[in-house]
C-alpha positions, 0 to 999 in steps of 0.5 A: 275203965276210961270214959271218953266224950261224955256229955249230958244236956238236960233242959226243961222242967219235966223229968227226962229219961236219958238212955246212954248208948256206949261204944265199948272197946274190947281190943286195941284194933277197935280203939281208933274207930271208936275214938274217931266217932264223936256221937257216943261215949267210949268205954275201954274194957281192957285194963292194958289199953285203959292204962296206956290211954290214961298215960297218953292223956296225962302226958299229952299236954307235956309234949306241946310244952316241950315243943314250945320250949324247944322252939323258943330255945332254937329261935334264941340260938338261931337254929334252923331245923329245915332239911338241906340236901 
């Protein structure tokens, strides 16, 4: 199960009851809309979708690093990536 965007802020001295409302994703067509909203946490029920999303979150930062390294190498060799016609 993957939980996305969970935030609980409790202030004050008295006990506070927190009722969490979740957005549950059962099939892949619901994932985009569920992640587009920012108000409620998202719970992914389908193990296939959850696994794919976990892999995406794990490798997401590596794409940025690879792009920065490629940019640095291209600047070092003077490579221009603009398309010419």
